[in-house]
C-alpha atoms as a printed R data frame, in Angstrom:
   type eleno elety resid chain resno      x       y       z
1  ATOM     1    CA   MET     A     1  0.001   0.004   0.005
2  ATOM     2    CA   ASN     A     2  2.834   2.259   0.802
3  ATOM     3    CA   THR     A     3  4.507   1.661  -2.609
4  ATOM     4    CA   ASP     A     4  1.181   2.487  -4.390
5  ATOM     5    CA   ASN     A     5  1.129   5.882  -2.693
6  ATOM     6    CA   ASP     A     6  4.720   6.503  -3.508
7  ATOM     7    CA   ILE     A     7  4.112   5.687  -7.144
8  ATOM     8    CA   MET     A     8  1.084   7.853  -7.324
9  ATOM     9    CA   ARG     A     9  3.092  10.761  -5.641
10 ATOM    10    CA   ALA     A    10  5.849  10.300  -8.184
11 ATOM    11    CA   LEU     A    11  3.446  10.291 -11.072
12 ATOM    12    CA   GLY     A    12  1.808  13.464  -9.667
13 ATOM    13    CA   ARG     A    13  5.219  15.151  -9.591
14 ATOM    14    CA   ILE     A    14  6.072  14.062 -13.095
15 ATOM    15    CA   GLU     A    15  2.729  15.355 -14.321
16 ATOM    16    CA   GLY     A    16  3.471  18.759 -12.605
17 ATOM    17    CA   GLU     A    17  6.887  18.899 -14.199
18 ATOM    18    CA   LEU     A    18  5.369  18.274 -17.657
19 ATOM    19    CA   VAL     A    19  2.840  21.193 -17.099
20 ATOM    20    CA   GLU     A    20  5.781  23.495 -16.094
21 ATOM    21    CA   ILE     A    21  7.724  22.433 -19.230
22 ATOM    22    CA   ARG     A    22  4.671  23.466 -21.390
23 ATOM    23    CA   LYS     A    23  4.535  26.772 -19.635
24 ATOM    24    CA   LEU     A    24  8.240  27.195 -20.182
25 ATOM    25    CA   ALA     A    25  7.865  26.854 -23.936
26 ATOM    26    CA   GLU     A    26  5.124  29.618 -23.887
27 ATOM    27    CA   ARG     A    27  7.322  31.840 -21.765
28 ATOM    28    CA   VAL     A    28 10.357  31.354 -24.213
29 ATOM    29    CA   SER     A    29  8.152  32.071 -27.154
30 ATOM    30    CA   ARG     A    30  6.940  35.305 -25.490
31 ATOM    31    CA   LEU     A    31 10.491  36.426 -24.688
32 ATOM    32    CA   GLU     A    32 11.496  35.748 -28.177
33 ATOM    33    CA   GLN     A    33  8.780  37.919 -29.437
34 ATOM    34    CA   TRP     A    34  9.736  40.759 -27.125
35 ATOM    35    CA   GLN     A    35 13.385  40.392 -28.280
36 ATOM    36    CA   ALA     A    36 12.417  40.687 -31.887
37 ATOM    37    CA   TRP     A    37 10.344  43.732 -31.143
38 ATOM    38    CA   LEU     A    38 13.140  45.411 -29.180
39 ATOM    39    CA   LYS     A    39 15.579  44.701 -31.856
40 ATOM    40    CA   GLY     A    40 13.349  46.384 -34.417
41 ATOM    41    CA   ALA     A    41 12.831  49.374 -32.041
42 ATOM    42    CA   TRP     A    42 16.509  49.819 -31.550
43 ATOM    43    CA   ALA     A    43 17.192  49.640 -35.220
44 ATOM    44    CA   ILE     A    44 14.570  52.473 -35.881
45 ATOM    45    CA   LEU     A    45 16.097  54.639 -33.142
46 ATOM    46    CA   ALA     A    46 19.554  54.193 -34.432
47 ATOM    47    CA   SER     A    47 18.525  54.920 -38.047
48 ATOM    48    CA   ALA     A    48 16.581  58.051 -36.890
49 ATOM    49    CA   PHE     A    49 19.718  59.226 -34.856
50 ATOM    50    CA   ALA     A    50 21.939  58.634 -37.906
51 ATOM    51    CA   TYR     A    51 19.524  60.551 -40.193
52 ATOM    52    CA   LEU     A    52 19.446  63.499 -37.772
53 ATOM    53    CA   CYS     A    53 23.226  63.519 -37.445
54 ATOM    54    CA   LYS     A    54 23.685  63.329 -41.237
55 ATOM    55    CA   ALA     A    55 21.243  66.230 -41.633
56 ATOM    56    CA   ALA     A    56 22.965  68.280 -38.951
57 ATOM    57    CA   TYR     A    57 26.408  67.901 -40.616
58 ATOM    58    CA   ARG     A    58 25.072  68.550 -44.053
59 ATOM    59    CA   ASN     A    59 23.474  71.844 -43.088
60 ATOM    60    CA   PRO     A    60 25.196  73.304 -39.985
61 ATOM    61    CA   ILE     A    61 23.673  76.232 -38.334
62 ATOM    62    CA   LEU     A    62 25.745  79.305 -39.023
63 ATOM    63    CA   ILE     A    63 26.528  81.448 -35.960
64 ATOM    64    CA   ARG     A    64 27.469  85.116 -36.620
65 ATOM    65    CA   THR     A    65 30.168  86.423 -34.431
66 ATOM    66    CA   THR     A    66 31.395  89.861 -33.992
67 ATOM    67    CA   GLY     A    67 34.749  88.866 -32.672
68 ATOM    68    CA   PRO     A    68 36.152  89.282 -29.201
69 ATOM    69    CA   ARG     A    69 34.533  91.688 -26.782
70 ATOM    70    CA   SER     A    70 37.516  93.978 -26.671
71 ATOM    71    CA   ARG     A    71 36.846  95.148 -30.223
72 ATOM    72    CA   GLY     A    72 33.556  96.853 -29.512
73 ATOM    73    CA   ASN     A    73 30.957  97.731 -26.892
74 ATOM    74    CA   HIS     A    74 28.641  94.839 -26.623
75 ATOM    75    CA   SER     A    75 27.370  95.473 -23.094
76 ATOM    76    CA   GLY     A    76 24.896  98.210 -23.943
77 ATOM    77    CA   LEU     A    77 26.637 100.596 -21.605
78 ATOM    78    CA   PRO     A    78 28.190 103.812 -22.819
79 ATOM    79    CA   ALA     A    79 31.845 103.696 -23.755
80 ATOM    80    CA   ARG     A    80 34.279 105.183 -21.277
């Protein structure tokens, strides 16, 4: 009688492990889908960044300078 209970307990554990293995396959599949999505998102971000950098280097913003401050009065105060 004791051996029957041990066998049934072992079969129950095996069945539980089989259920967990099925769940594991679902989790791995879900993780693979997230990984593919993240790879695509990073590729889009990298290409957008490259496009913006390329546009920035192609058409730089021109900054007009008047030279060092010692050349003229740029403070708005009357000259001494």
